[in-house]
C-alpha positions in Angstrom: -17.5 -38.9 72.8 -18.0 -38.4 69.2 -21.6 -38.3 67.6 -22.4 -40.4 66.0 -25.6 -39.6 64.4 -27.3 -37.4 62.1 -28.3 -33.7 64.4 -29.5 -30.4 63.3 -28.8 -29.5 67.3 -26.5 -30.4 70.1 -28.2 -29.9 73.4 -24.9 -30.6 76.4 -24.7 -29.7 79.8 -26.4 -30.5 82.8 -28.1 -34.3 83.2 -30.1 -35.6 86.4 -32.9 -37.1 87.4 -36.0 -35.2 88.5 -38.4 -36.5 91.3 -41.5 -34.8 91.5 -44.2 -35.6 93.8 -47.6 -34.9 92.7 -49.4 -32.1 95.3 -52.5 -31.0 95.5 -53.8 -27.3 97.0 -54.5 -29.0 100.0 -50.8 -29.1 100.4 -49.7 -26.2 102.2 -48.3 -24.4 105.2 -44.6 -25.2 106.7 -43.3 -28.6 104.4 -40.0 -29.0 106.1 -41.9 -29.1 109.8 -40.5 -31.5 111.5 -42.3 -34.4 112.7 -45.0 -33.4 110.3 -47.1 -36.0 108.1 -48.5 -34.5 104.6 -50.2 -36.5 102.4 -49.5 -36.1 99.1 -49.9 -38.2 95.2 -47.8 -40.7 93.2 -45.0 -40.0 92.0 -43.1 -38.4 89.1 -39.5 -39.0 87.5 -37.8 -38.5 84.1 -34.8 -36.9 83.4 -34.1 -33.7 84.4 -31.8 -30.7 83.6 -31.0 -29.1 80.6 -29.6 -31.9 78.7 -33.4 -33.5 79.1 -35.6 -30.9 79.1 -35.0 -29.0 76.4 -33.2 -31.9 73.7 -36.7 -34.3 74.3 -38.8 -30.6 73.7 -37.0 -30.0 70.6 -37.1 -33.8 69.8 -40.9 -33.3 70.5 -40.7 -30.6 68.2 -39.6 -32.2 64.7 -35.8 -31.3 65.2 -33.0 -34.0 65.4 -31.1 -33.9 68.4 -28.0 -35.1 69.8 -27.1 -35.2 73.4 -24.5 -34.9 75.3 -24.2 -35.6 79.0 -22.7 -37.4 82.1 -24.4 -40.0 84.3 -23.2 -42.8 86.6 -23.2 -46.5 86.6 -26.3 -46.6 89.2 -29.9 -47.0 89.4 -30.6 -43.6 88.7 -28.4 -43.0 85.6 -29.5 -46.1 84.7 -33.4 -44.9 84.7 -32.1 -42.0 82.6 -31.2 -43.3 79.5 -34.2 -46.1 79.2 -36.1 -42.9 79.5 -34.7 -41.3 76.9 -34.9 -45.1 75.1 -38.8 -45.0 75.3 -38.7 -41.5 73.1 -35.9 -42.5 70.6 -33.0 -45.4 71.1 -30.2 -43.2 69.4 -31.1 -39.9 72.4 -28.4 -41.7 75.0 -26.0 -42.4 72.4 -23.6 -39.9 73.5 -24.1 -39.6 77.4 -21.3 -40.4 79.3 -21.2 -43.0 82.1 -19.0 -42.4 84.9 -17.8 -45.1 86.8 -16.6 -42.5 89.5 -19.2 -40.4 90.4 -23.2 -40.5 90.8 -25.9 -39.4 89.2 -27.2 -35.9 89.7 -30.9 -35.8 90.9 -33.1 -33.2 91.8 -36.4 -33.7 94.0 -38.9 -31.0 92.8 -41.1 -29.2 95.4 -43.9 -27.5 93.4 -47.1 -27.2 95.2 -50.5 -25.4 92.9 -50.3 -21.7 92.8 -46.8 -21.5 94.5 -43.1 -21.4 92.9 -41.3 -24.3 93.0 -37.9 -25.3 95.2 -35.4 -27.3 94.3 -33.3 -30.0 96.6 -30.4 -30.5 94.1 -27.5 -33.4 94.1 -24.8 -32.5 91.5 -23.3 -35.6 90.8 -21.0 -36.1 88.1 -22.2 -32.7 87.0 -19.5 -31.1 88.5 -17.0 -33.1 86.9 -17.9 -32.7 83.4 -15.7 -30.9 81.2 -14.7 -29.7 77.3 -12.4 -32.5 76.9 -15.4 -34.7 77.4 -17.2 -33.1 74.6 -15.4 -34.2 70.9 -17.0 -32.1 68.3 -14.5 -32.6 65.5 -17.6 -34.6 63.5 -20.3 -32.8 64.3 -22.5 -34.7 63.0 -24.4 -32.4 60.4 -25.2 -30.5 63.5 -25.8 -27.1 62.7 -25.9 -25.2 66.2 -24.4 -26.4 70.1 -26.9 -25.7 73.3 -25.0 -25.7 76.6 -27.4 -25.4 79.5 -26.9 -24.4 83.7 -22.3 -23.6 84.0 -23.1 -22.2 87.6 -24.4 -25.6 88.7 -21.4 -27.7 87.3 -18.1 -27.1 89.2 -15.5 -27.6 86.6 -17.4 -25.3 84.0 -17.2 -22.1 86.6 -14.0 -22.6 88.7 -10.6 -20.9 87.6 -12.7 -18.1 85.8 -14.7 -20.1 83.4 -11.6 -21.9 81.4 -13.3 -24.7 80.7 -15.8 -23.3 79.5 -14.6 -20.9 76.8 -12.6 -24.0 76.2 -15.6 -25.4 75.2 -17.2 -23.1 73.3 -14.1 -21.8 71.4 -14.1 -26.0 70.3 -18.1 -25.1 69.1 -16.9 -22.1 67.2 -13.9 -23.8 65.9 -16.3 -25.9 64.1 -18.8 -23.3 62.4 -21.6 -24.2 64.7 -23.6 -21.2 65.9 -23.5 -21.2 69.8 -26.2 -20.8 72.1 -26.0 -20.6 76.3 -28.6 -20.8 79.2 -27.6 -20.3 82.6 -29.4 -21.2 86.1 -30.0 -19.5 89.2 -27.1 -19.1 91.6 -27.3 -20.1 95.6 -24.9 -16.7 96.7 -23.4 -18.8 99.3 -22.1 -21.2 97.5 -18.8 -21.5 95.4 -20.5 -20.5 92.4 -22.4 -17.8 94.4 -18.2 -16.3 94.5 -16.7 -17.2 91.3 -16.7 -14.1 89.1 -18.9 -13.9 86.6 -18.1 -10.9 85.5 -14.8 -11.7 84.2 -16.4 -14.9 82.9 -18.9 -13.5 80.7 -16.1 -10.8 79.5 -14.0 -13.9 78.2 -17.1 -16.1 77.0 -19.6 -14.1 75.2 -17.2 -13.4 72.2 -18.2 -17.4 71.9 -21.7 -17.1 72.3 -24.4 -16.1 69.8 -27.5 -16.7 71.7 -27.1 -16.0 74.9 -30.7 -17.0 77.0 -30.4 -16.6 81.0 -33.4 -15.5 82.8 -33.5 -11.9 84.2 -32.8 -12.7 88.1 -29.6 -15.2 87.0 -28.6 -12.4 85.0 -28.9 -9.5 87.0 -26.9 -11.1 90.4 -24.1 -11.7 87.4 -23.3 -8.6 85.7 -25.1 -6.3 88.8 -24.8 -8.1 92.3 -25.0 -5.2 94.2 -28.3 -4.3 92.4 -29.7 -7.4 92.7 -29.2 -7.4 96.1 -30.8 -4.1 96.3 -34.1 -4.5 94.6 -34.3 -8.2 96.1 -34.4 -6.7 99.4 -37.3 -4.4 98.6 -38.9 -7.3 95.9 -40.3 -10.9 96.4 -40.1 -11.4 92.8 -37.2 -9.2 90.9 -39.4 -9.7 87.6 -42.2 -7.3 89.1 -38.8 -4.8 88.4 -39.5 -5.0 84.7 -39.1 -1.5 83.1 -37.5 -0.7 79.5 -34.5 0.8 81.0 -33.8 -2.4 83.2 -33.7 -4.7 79.8 -32.2 -2.6 78.0 -29.0 -1.8 80.5 -28.0 -5.3 81.1 -28.8 -6.7 77.6 -27.2 -3.5 76.1 -24.1 -4.7 79.0 -24.5 -8.2 76.9 -23.9 -7.1 73.6 -21.3 -5.3 74.8 -19.5 -7.6 75.8 -19.5 -10.1 72.5 -22.9 -11.8 72.4 -25.2 -11.6 68.7 -28.8 -12.0 70.7 -29.6 -11.7 73.9 -33.2 -13.4 75.8 -33.9 -12.6 78.6 -36.5 -15.0 80.3 -38.7 -13.2 82.3 -41.0 -15.5 84.5 -44.7 -15.0 84.1 -43.2 -12.2 81.8 -43.3 -13.5 79.3 -39.7 -12.9 76.9 -37.7 -10.2 75.9 -35.2 -10.4 72.8 -32.8 -8.3 71.9 -30.2 -8.4 69.3 -26.3 -6.6 67.7 -27.4 -4.0 65.2 -24.2 -4.9 63.4 -25.4 -7.0 60.1 -21.5 -9.0 59.5 -22.0 -10.5 63.0 -25.5 -11.8 62.4 -24.1 -12.9 58.7 -22.7 -15.9 59.7 -25.4 -17.0 61.6 -28.5 -15.8 60.1 -29.2 -16.1 56.6 -31.4 -13.5 57.0 -29.4 -11.2 59.0 -31.1 -7.4 57.8 -34.2 -8.1 59.5 -32.6 -9.3 62.3 -29.9 -6.9 63.0 -31.0 -3.8 66.0 -34.4 -5.9 67.3 -35.6 -4.9 69.9 -38.7 -7.3 70.8 -40.7 -8.0 74.0 -43.4 -11.0 74.3 -45.9 -11.5 77.0 -46.5 -15.5 78.2 -50.1 -17.0 76.5 -52.8 -17.4 78.3 -52.8 -21.4 80.0 -54.7 -23.2 82.9 -50.9 -24.0 85.0 -49.9 -27.2 86.6 -46.3 -26.9 86.8 -43.7 -25.4 85.9 -40.4 -27.4 86.1 -38.6 -27.1 82.3 -40.5 -24.0 81.9 -37.6 -22.2 81.1 -35.8 -25.0 79.0 -39.3 -25.3 77.3 -38.8 -21.8 76.4 -35.1 -22.1 74.5 -36.6 -25.1 73.0 -38.8 -23.1 71.5 -36.6 -20.0 70.2 -34.2 -22.7 68.9 -36.5 -24.6 66.6 -38.1 -21.7 65.3 -34.3 -19.9 64.8 -32.7 -23.1 63.3 -36.1 -23.4 60.6 -35.2 -19.9 59.7 -38.4 -17.8 61.0 -38.5 -14.0 61.5 -37.6 -12.7 65.2 -41.2 -12.2 65.5 -41.8 -16.0 65.0 -39.1 -17.0 67.1 -40.1 -15.3 69.9 -43.6 -16.4 70.1 -42.6 -20.1 69.3 -40.3 -19.2 72.8 -43.4 -18.3 75.0 -46.5 -20.6 73.3 -43.5 -23.9 74.2 -43.6 -22.3 77.5 -46.7 -22.4 77.8 -47.7 -25.2 76.3 -45.2 -27.1 79.5 -47.0 -25.7 81.8 -49.8 -27.5 81.3 -48.0 -30.7 82.3 -46.7 -31.5 85.5 -43.5 -32.8 84.7 -40.8 -30.5 82.2 -41.8 -31.9 78.5 -44.9 -33.7 78.9 -46.9 -30.6 77.5 -44.8 -30.3 74.1 -46.9 -31.1 71.2 -45.2 -31.2 67.6 -44.3 -27.9 66.0 -46.9 -27.7 63.8 -49.6 -28.0 67.0 -47.4 -25.4 68.2 -48.1 -23.1 65.0 -51.6 -23.2 64.7 -51.7 -22.7 68.2 -49.4 -19.6 67.5 -51.8 -18.3 65.0 -55.2 -18.7 66.0 -55.6 -16.1 67.8 -54.6 -17.6 71.5 -54.5 -15.2 73.9 -51.9 -13.5 76.1 -51.9 -12.1 79.3 -50.6 -8.1 80.0 -47.3 -7.3 80.7 -47.0 -5.2 84.1 -44.1 -4.1 83.6 -43.2 -0.1 82.9 -42.7 0.4 79.3 -43.9 4.5 78.3 -41.9 4.2 75.0 -43.2 0.9 73.1 -45.0 0.2 70.7 -47.7 -2.5 70.9 -48.2 -4.4 67.4 -51.6 -6.0 67.6 -50.8 -8.6 64.3 -48.1 -10.8 66.5 -49.3 -9.9 69.6 -45.3 -8.3 71.1 -44.0 -5.1 72.1 -41.5 -3.4 70.2 -39.0 -1.0 71.3 -38.2 1.8 70.5 -35.4 1.5 67.8 -38.0 -0.8 66.5 -41.3 0.7 65.9 -40.7 1.3 62.9 -41.1 -2.5 62.0 -44.3 -2.0 64.6 -47.6 -2.1 63.2 -50.1 0.9 64.8 -51.8 -1.7 67.4 
């Protein structure tokens, strides 16, 4: 596929149809109990996966975005394409339609007050390969973002050869590169892949690496992941400065320039390489970005659903990044977009335009407290951020 329209950001990777049955507080108990009838509300559906969630959120924030994903020539595939057209006729121009594969879909089980569960069919995402992405003419784009390789078979098999080839291709044409991961079923083929080897080969070509804490902990230190999982129902409870610094430091040593870790209800953590030369190729203000370590809690909102919250957080981050904002503004934009997302049931309808988002952030929007342990960090009252020990000279006193 060749890009045909001008864009600032290319979003590629996993694409599916999200099917979300509306559930009330009374929808509780065992959701799969044999013979049980559960009363639920209307069915909501929309395109899902990184391509749809990040792409639509960026589009709503005013960023010219091109989407590269794959659907089957079936009812679900046509529904995805038609949905994109209702937003912008140009959005589905680069969607690949495969006659021989079925469209991926996800049933999102999302009872209020409980974390969501996904019933997922990979479909044609498993056959998506680097050869299907033609970046010889990026259409004016500056940044290439790829999402969810752990649930795309060709992207993780053979030690991630396809994924590495795709990112090498993006860097060869001068694009800034960004990558997000996805949760992995440890018993699946993806769970048995050698993720340490994949990251060793891949991260030298990744400028912005933006995974969630639990998934990257499983990839980089599975023994520690399992040890924590045995004693903690939610790994974000274990957040502390030592854990975040150890994980982020390892990822930077593997080659990533900027590491952003999504921490669920505890917000977003940012750490950047100290090497200004590494950053200067992707950030005009490299001096202000070098050697930074910041943590932002989540903004307080009335939560309706968490579908797509991580993707919208990434969209807020990428939008601020291509606009040239500071690290403080970028991380606040990330958690701001993520907070707006959870005010709606689906993945993107809660996302406002850029000006509205920034006005809300600047209005004194309160944040939740951080529950982790950070004895050597200083809180910045102006941006409501925590600064790591190496970054404290940049922080105002709280």
